[in-house]
C-alpha positions in Angstrom: 102.8 68.1 118.8 106.2 67.1 117.7 108.4 64.4 119.2 112.0 63.5 118.7 112.2 59.9 117.4 114.6 58.1 115.1 117.1 61.0 115.0 114.6 63.5 113.8 111.5 65.5 114.8 108.2 63.9 114.0 104.6 65.1 114.3 103.0 62.8 116.9 99.5 63.7 115.6 100.3 63.2 111.9 98.0 60.7 110.2 99.3 57.3 109.1 99.2 58.2 105.4 101.6 61.0 106.0 103.8 59.2 108.5 104.8 56.6 105.9 105.3 59.1 103.1 109.0 59.2 101.9 108.6 62.9 100.9 108.3 63.7 104.6 111.2 61.6 105.8 113.5 64.6 105.6 115.2 66.7 108.3 113.1 69.8 109.2 113.7 73.2 110.8 111.5 75.8 112.4 111.6 79.0 110.3 110.3 82.4 111.4 110.1 85.3 108.9 108.9 88.9 109.0 107.8 90.9 106.0 108.1 94.7 105.9 106.6 97.3 103.6 109.4 99.2 101.9 108.1 102.6 102.9 107.3 101.8 106.5 108.8 104.0 109.2 107.4 102.2 112.3 109.8 99.2 112.1 106.8 96.9 112.6 106.4 94.0 110.1 103.4 93.9 107.8 103.0 90.2 108.7 105.0 87.4 110.2 105.2 83.7 109.2 106.2 80.6 111.2 106.7 77.3 109.4 108.2 73.9 109.8 110.3 73.5 106.7 111.7 70.2 105.4 115.0 69.9 103.6 113.2 69.3 100.3 111.3 72.6 100.6 108.0 71.2 101.8 106.3 73.1 104.6 104.5 70.7 107.0 102.9 73.4 109.1 102.5 77.2 108.5 101.1 80.1 110.5 100.8 83.6 109.0 100.2 86.3 111.6 98.7 89.5 110.3 98.5 91.1 113.8 94.7 91.3 114.0 94.3 87.7 113.0 96.3 84.7 112.0 95.9 81.8 109.6 97.2 78.3 110.3 97.7 75.5 107.8 98.8 71.9 108.3 99.8 69.5 105.5 97.1 66.9 105.0 98.3 65.1 101.8 101.3 65.1 99.5 102.4 63.1 96.5 105.4 63.2 94.2 105.0 64.9 90.8 106.0 62.6 87.9 109.3 63.6 86.2 109.2 64.9 82.7 109.1 62.3 79.9 111.8 62.5 77.2 
């Protein structure tokens, strides 16, 4: 469940490790996408995807709906990748 606090949406059920992670202190938007086969004539999507996308490109939650079944994922851990050494 998400709540609006501190000027942004936050996951009320997010564990403490993620709540304090600076990579997740970004604005986020709900995104819904549909993917279609090129040669389809039905107008129905092959699958659909819902995600909560942060400004830095990280998806906190994701659901892929294939019609007959769906797969849901929730971010459980994240850490920065060290920059390249010169």
